[in-house]
N, CA, C and O of each residue as an XYZ file, in Angstrom:
456
protein
N      16.628      4.194    -11.533
C      15.628      3.560    -12.379
C      14.968      2.433    -11.608
O      15.670      1.569    -11.083
N      13.633      2.408    -11.518
C      12.941      1.330    -10.822
C      13.232     -0.026    -11.445
O      13.460     -0.135    -12.650
N      13.221     -1.047    -10.615
C      13.453     -2.414    -11.091
C      12.341     -2.759    -12.067
O      11.162     -2.525    -11.802
N      12.739     -3.315    -13.191
C      11.756     -3.609    -14.240
C      12.206     -4.856    -15.013
O      13.397     -5.098    -15.206
N      11.224     -5.623    -15.441
C      11.492     -6.733    -16.359
C      10.360     -6.749    -17.355
O       9.230     -7.103    -17.016
N      10.651     -6.374    -18.566
C       9.604     -6.321    -19.579
C       8.564     -5.259    -19.283
O       7.401     -5.425    -19.651
N       8.942     -4.184    -18.635
C       8.025     -3.096    -18.382
C       7.280     -3.184    -17.055
O       6.483     -2.293    -16.761
N       7.498     -4.203    -16.250
C       6.804     -4.325    -15.001
C       7.658     -3.744    -13.866
O       8.600     -4.380    -13.393
N       7.311     -2.533    -13.446
C       7.996     -1.913    -12.331
C       7.374     -2.426    -11.026
O       6.277     -2.985    -11.017
N       8.099     -2.222     -9.939
C       7.583     -2.572     -8.601
C       7.490     -1.307     -7.793
O       8.331     -0.418     -7.923
N       6.461     -1.214     -6.945
C       6.277     -0.027     -6.118
C       5.929     -0.426     -4.685
O       5.380     -1.496     -4.422
N       6.269      0.471     -3.788
C       5.909      0.364     -2.368
C       4.846      1.452     -2.127
O       5.051      2.617     -2.470
N       3.738      1.065     -1.546
C       2.616      1.979     -1.327
C       2.376      2.051      0.186
O       2.396      1.033      0.878
N       2.151      3.268      0.684
C       1.862      3.465      2.103
C       0.516      4.107      2.279
O       0.111      4.965      1.495
N      -0.183      3.682      3.324
C      -1.399      4.346      3.743
C      -1.463      4.260      5.265
O      -0.814      3.403      5.866
N      -2.225      5.121      5.878
C      -2.425      5.085      7.321
C      -3.932      5.061      7.579
O      -4.732      5.513      6.761
N      -4.288      4.520      8.744
C      -5.707      4.452      9.118
C      -5.806      4.573     10.634
O      -4.799      4.641     11.340
N      -7.063      4.597     11.121
C      -7.317      4.968     12.495
C      -7.217      3.853     13.535
O      -7.403      4.117     14.723
N      -6.934      2.645     13.134
C      -6.831      1.594     14.136
C      -6.263      0.314     13.561
O      -6.187      0.141     12.344
N      -5.866     -0.583     14.451
C      -5.273     -1.860     14.046
C      -6.269     -2.704     13.247
O      -5.894     -3.330     12.255
N      -7.517     -2.724     13.667
C      -8.518     -3.537     12.977
C      -8.737     -3.014     11.538
O      -8.825     -3.804     10.598
N      -8.820     -1.728     11.382
C      -8.991     -1.125     10.057
C      -7.752     -1.417      9.178
O      -7.891     -1.752      8.002
N      -6.571     -1.289      9.744
C      -5.350     -1.558      8.995
C      -5.316     -3.036      8.569
O      -4.956     -3.341      7.432
N      -5.677     -3.922      9.450
C      -5.714     -5.338      9.117
C      -6.726     -5.679      8.043
O      -6.472     -6.526      7.187
N      -7.887     -5.011      8.088
C      -8.908     -5.232      7.070
C      -8.447     -4.756      5.693
O      -8.692     -5.416      4.683
N      -7.773     -3.600      5.666
C      -7.239     -3.088      4.423
C      -6.182     -4.054      3.887
O      -6.211     -4.407      2.708
N      -5.261     -4.480      4.730
C      -4.183     -5.388      4.334
C      -4.764     -6.676      3.756
O      -4.373     -7.103      2.670
N      -5.689     -7.290      4.476
C      -6.268     -8.548      4.001
C      -7.013     -8.351      2.688
O      -6.927     -9.205      1.805
N      -7.732     -7.265      2.538
C      -8.502     -7.020      1.336
C      -7.628     -6.879      0.091
O      -7.962     -7.439     -0.954
N      -6.529     -6.150      0.176
C      -5.689     -5.984     -1.013
C      -4.986     -7.285     -1.399
O      -4.754     -7.552     -2.578
N      -4.646     -8.102     -0.376
C      -4.004     -9.386     -0.701
C      -5.044    -10.339     -1.313
O      -4.744    -11.036     -2.281
N      -6.239    -10.371     -0.766
C      -7.271    -11.243     -1.306
C      -7.617    -10.883     -2.760
O      -7.936    -11.765     -3.557
N      -7.555     -9.601     -3.099
C      -7.852     -9.161     -4.462
C      -6.616     -9.145     -5.377
O      -6.681     -8.656     -6.505
N      -5.501     -9.677     -4.888
C      -4.258     -9.741     -5.644
C      -3.782     -8.367     -6.150
O      -3.167     -8.257     -7.210
N      -4.077     -7.352     -5.380
C      -3.643     -6.006     -5.728
C      -2.256     -5.696     -5.170
O      -1.604     -4.745     -5.602
N      -1.817     -6.494     -4.220
C      -0.484     -6.389     -3.663
C      -0.004     -7.792     -3.305
O      -0.816     -8.688     -3.069
N       1.285     -7.979     -3.265
C       1.838     -9.282     -2.900
C       2.056     -9.398     -1.418
O       2.012    -10.499     -0.869
N       2.291     -8.288     -0.760
C       2.597     -8.279      0.660
C       2.045     -7.015      1.275
O       2.103     -5.942      0.675
N       1.507     -7.147      2.480
C       1.029     -5.998      3.251
C       1.551     -6.127      4.674
O       1.388     -7.166      5.314
N       2.163     -5.089      5.151
C       2.697     -5.092      6.515
C       1.985     -3.986      7.302
O       1.847     -2.857      6.830
N       1.546     -4.332      8.488
C       0.837     -3.417      9.375
C       1.754     -3.087     10.543
O       2.317     -3.984     11.169
N       1.904     -1.798     10.835
C       2.710     -1.412     12.009
C       2.022     -0.260     12.721
O       1.262      0.501     12.120
N       2.299     -0.148     13.996
C       1.729      0.933     14.787
C       1.656      0.544     16.221
O       2.079     -0.552     16.589
N       1.145      1.388     17.024
C       0.614      2.690     16.613
C       1.724      3.681     16.355
O       2.817      3.590     16.913
N       1.410      4.636     15.487
C       2.262      5.798     15.225
C       1.450      7.044     15.552
O       0.221      6.998     15.617
N       2.138      8.140     15.755
C       1.452      9.413     15.950
C       1.683     10.296     14.740
O       2.826     10.582     14.383
N       0.603     10.728     14.106
C       0.679     11.545     12.914
C       0.260     12.990     13.264
O      -0.733     13.208     13.958
N       1.023     13.946     12.779
C       0.725     15.357     12.921
C       0.461     15.910     11.537
O       1.208     15.623     10.602
N      -0.597     16.705     11.394
C      -0.992     17.207     10.084
C      -1.943     18.381     10.271
O      -2.487     18.580     11.357
N      -2.141     19.158      9.209
C      -3.119     20.263      9.229
C      -4.352     19.768      8.490
O      -4.266     19.249      7.377
N      -5.504     19.941      9.137
C      -6.782     19.547      8.548
C      -7.815     20.607      8.884
O      -7.980     20.983     10.044
N      -8.501     21.079      7.873
C      -9.515     22.123      8.033
C      -9.007     23.313      8.841
O      -9.715     23.857      9.689
N      -7.734     23.716      8.555
C      -7.160     24.893      9.132
C      -6.567     24.746     10.512
O      -6.069     25.720     11.077
N      -6.611     23.548     11.068
C      -6.106     23.297     12.424
C      -5.008     22.231     12.409
O      -5.075     21.277     11.634
N      -4.021     22.392     13.249
C      -3.037     21.365     13.427
C      -3.637     20.242     14.278
O      -4.157     20.475     15.369
N      -3.550     19.024     13.750
C      -4.134     17.847     14.388
C      -3.015     16.872     14.717
O      -1.931     16.924     14.136
N      -3.302     15.976     15.667
C      -2.414     14.807     15.856
C      -3.311     13.674     16.325
O      -4.206     13.838     17.154
N      -3.018     12.512     15.744
C      -3.822     11.315     16.012
C      -2.936     10.095     16.025
O      -1.879     10.063     15.396
N      -3.390      9.078     16.761
C      -2.766      7.778     16.705
C      -3.300      7.083     15.470
O      -4.506      7.065     15.223
N      -2.393      6.511     14.697
C      -2.762      5.811     13.470
C      -1.944      4.533     13.361
O      -1.007      4.302     14.125
N      -2.326      3.716     12.395
C      -1.625      2.489     12.031
C      -1.233      2.600     10.576
O      -2.012      3.092      9.759
N      -0.034      2.149     10.240
C       0.462      2.227      8.870
C       0.357      0.865      8.201
O       0.611     -0.175      8.809
N      -0.024      0.907      6.928
C      -0.036     -0.270      6.102
C       0.899     -0.009      4.927
O       0.711      0.942      4.168
N       1.920     -0.873      4.787
C       2.886     -0.770      3.705
C       2.619     -1.950      2.761
O       2.571     -3.106      3.181
N       2.449     -1.626      1.499
C       2.084     -2.613      0.476
C       3.141     -2.659     -0.595
O       3.682     -1.615     -0.960
N       3.459     -3.829     -1.112
C       4.353     -3.973     -2.225
C       3.562     -4.580     -3.386
O       2.859     -5.578     -3.231
N       3.703     -3.939     -4.565
C       2.915     -4.364     -5.725
C       3.669     -4.096     -7.017
O       4.695     -3.415     -7.039
N       3.129     -4.650     -8.081
C       3.653     -4.372     -9.429
C       3.131     -3.024     -9.897
O       1.995     -2.659     -9.591
N       3.944     -2.283    -10.634
C       3.557     -0.967    -11.066
C       2.279     -0.942    -11.893
O       1.512      0.019    -11.827
N       2.048     -2.002    -12.675
C       0.835     -2.044    -13.489
C      -0.416     -2.363    -12.671
O      -1.518     -2.359    -13.219
N      -0.274     -2.637    -11.380
C      -1.415     -2.854    -10.486
C      -1.731     -1.626     -9.644
O      -2.714     -1.618     -8.903
N      -0.899     -0.579     -9.753
C      -1.014      0.579     -8.892
C      -2.363      1.305     -9.025
O      -2.966      1.675     -8.017
N      -2.826      1.506    -10.233
C      -4.105      2.214    -10.440
C      -5.257      1.441     -9.791
O      -6.108      2.040     -9.134
N      -5.291      0.119     -9.967
C      -6.348     -0.699     -9.382
C      -6.232     -0.716     -7.852
O      -7.237     -0.673     -7.143
N      -4.995     -0.778     -7.358
C      -4.780     -0.767     -5.915
C      -5.261      0.557     -5.316
O      -5.929      0.570     -4.283
N      -4.919      1.663     -5.967
C      -5.338      2.976     -5.465
C      -6.839      3.085     -5.480
O      -7.413      3.576     -4.509
N      -7.504      2.656     -6.527
C      -8.972      2.701     -6.597
C      -9.579      1.863     -5.491
O     -10.547      2.288     -4.861
N      -9.036      0.684     -5.240
C      -9.538     -0.202     -4.204
C      -9.372      0.449     -2.824
O     -10.296      0.436     -2.011
N      -8.189      1.018     -2.568
C      -7.968      1.680     -1.295
C      -8.934      2.805     -1.078
O      -9.458      2.966      0.024
N      -9.184      3.593     -2.104
C     -10.165      4.692     -1.981
C     -11.550      4.174     -1.662
O     -12.319      4.832     -0.961
N     -11.873      2.990     -2.177
C     -13.190      2.404     -1.935
C     -13.354      1.846     -0.539
O     -14.423      1.979      0.057
N     -12.300      1.214      0.004
C     -12.433      0.512      1.287
C     -11.938      1.333      2.468
O     -12.202      0.961      3.612
N     -11.244      2.416      2.242
C     -10.624      3.174      3.319
C     -11.668      3.992      4.078
O     -12.566      4.571      3.467
N     -11.552      4.043      5.416
C     -12.528      4.790      6.204
C     -12.345      6.317      6.156
O     -13.267      7.038      6.539
N     -11.209      6.832      5.708
C     -10.984      8.264      5.675
C     -11.588      8.923      4.418
O     -11.701      8.288      3.371
N     -11.969     10.194      4.539
C     -12.442     10.964      3.399
C     -11.361     11.182      2.368
O     -11.604     11.079      1.166
N     -10.142     11.490      2.852
C      -8.991     11.752      1.972
C      -7.819     10.941      2.506
O      -6.960     11.475      3.209
N      -7.781      9.639      2.171
C      -6.689      8.818      2.738
C      -5.337      9.093      2.109
O      -5.242      9.436      0.931
N      -4.304      8.939      2.903
C      -2.956      8.967      2.376
C      -2.745      7.697      1.546
O      -2.919      6.582      2.036
N      -2.374      7.890      0.305
C      -1.967      6.780     -0.580
C      -0.756      7.313     -1.350
O      -0.882      8.133     -2.258
N       0.410      6.823     -0.959
C       1.673      7.295     -1.574
C       2.417      6.107     -2.137
O       2.607      5.093     -1.466
N       2.828      6.247     -3.362
C       3.584      5.157     -4.047
C       5.002      5.639     -4.339
O       5.211      6.753     -4.818
N       5.958      4.785     -4.042
C       7.390      5.069     -4.277
C       7.957      3.921     -5.086
O       7.763      2.759     -4.730
N       8.657      4.229     -6.170
C       9.258      3.116     -6.942
C      10.302      2.360     -6.121
O      11.047      2.951     -5.338
N      10.338      1.042     -6.317
C      11.368      0.192     -5.705
C      12.562      0.241     -6.656
O      12.447     -0.120     -7.827
N      13.681      0.679     -6.157
C      14.885      0.878     -6.970
C      15.752     -0.386     -7.101
O      16.573     -0.471     -8.013
N      15.584     -1.336     -6.230
C      16.404     -2.543     -6.295
C      15.989     -3.480     -5.197
O      15.048     -3.205     -4.453
N      16.698     -4.601     -5.093
C      16.404     -5.579     -4.054
C      16.702     -6.976     -4.523
O      17.350     -7.179     -5.550
N      16.219     -7.949     -3.757
C      16.390     -9.342     -4.059
C      15.600     -9.710     -5.319
O      14.371     -9.654     -5.285
N      16.232    -10.074     -6.399
C      15.503    -10.385     -7.655
C      14.441    -11.432     -7.497
O      13.374    -11.319     -8.101
N      14.700    -12.465     -6.694
C      13.694    -13.522     -6.490
C      12.451    -12.982     -5.777
O      11.324    -13.332     -6.129
N      12.667    -12.122     -4.767
C      11.529    -11.510     -4.074
C      10.760    -10.604     -5.025
O       9.529    -10.623     -5.036
N      11.455     -9.828     -5.806
C      10.796     -8.897     -6.744
C      10.019     -9.642     -7.817
O       8.954     -9.181     -8.229
N      10.521    -10.780     -8.281
C       9.762    -11.603     -9.213
C       8.498    -12.153     -8.540
O       7.417    -12.146     -9.129
N       8.651    -12.635     -7.283
C       7.513    -13.150     -6.525
C       6.461    -12.065     -6.361
O       5.265    -12.331     -6.474
N       6.902    -10.851     -6.096
C       6.006     -9.709     -5.897
C       5.106     -9.538     -7.108
O       3.894     -9.376     -6.966
N       5.689     -9.573     -8.293
C       4.899     -9.450     -9.519
C       3.998    -10.638     -9.716
O       2.817    -10.471    -10.020
N       4.526    -11.847     -9.549
C       3.764    -13.067     -9.747
C       2.502    -13.085     -8.881
O       1.435    -13.484     -9.348
N       2.619    -12.661     -7.644
C       1.491    -12.730     -6.713
C       0.385    -11.723     -7.019
O      -0.707    -11.819     -6.459
N       0.656    -10.754     -7.906
C      -0.369     -9.782     -8.256
C      -1.058    -10.163     -9.561
O      -1.733     -9.343    -10.183
N      -0.881    -11.405     -9.963
C      -1.470    -11.902    -11.189
C      -2.566    -12.916    -10.849
O      -2.414    -13.714     -9.924
N      -3.657    -12.883    -11.592
C      -4.746    -13.838    -11.396
C      -4.227    -15.258    -11.639
O      -3.481    -15.496    -12.588
N      -4.612    -16.166    -10.807
C      -4.263    -17.568    -10.988
C      -2.823    -17.910    -10.618
O      -2.309    -18.969    -10.978
N      -2.178    -16.985     -9.885
C      -0.773    -17.255     -9.501
C      -0.683    -18.383     -8.522
O       0.414    -18.743     -8.094
């Protein structure tokens, strides 16, 4: 069961993009808009996938975001708006547990006027 207090679940969201600058811009944007409490950029990574019938591989950068479950729809919409890919990876996984103080902070930081 995802960690919850009064119905507020927490989720970890992942996306990848084509470069460090793009990943940094995405990370900064979601934090500025209070759509996530924390964004971590890592890379480069090599991704293998099938696109338009062909096996592809590209260097990418990963952005991992932590947010409150009730902010997920807005975060997803924002990522779709600012992401350079036509069909970006946006995957959300419930956070099952962790440091209660960190998880409270995570929710607090996704609220206006926090």
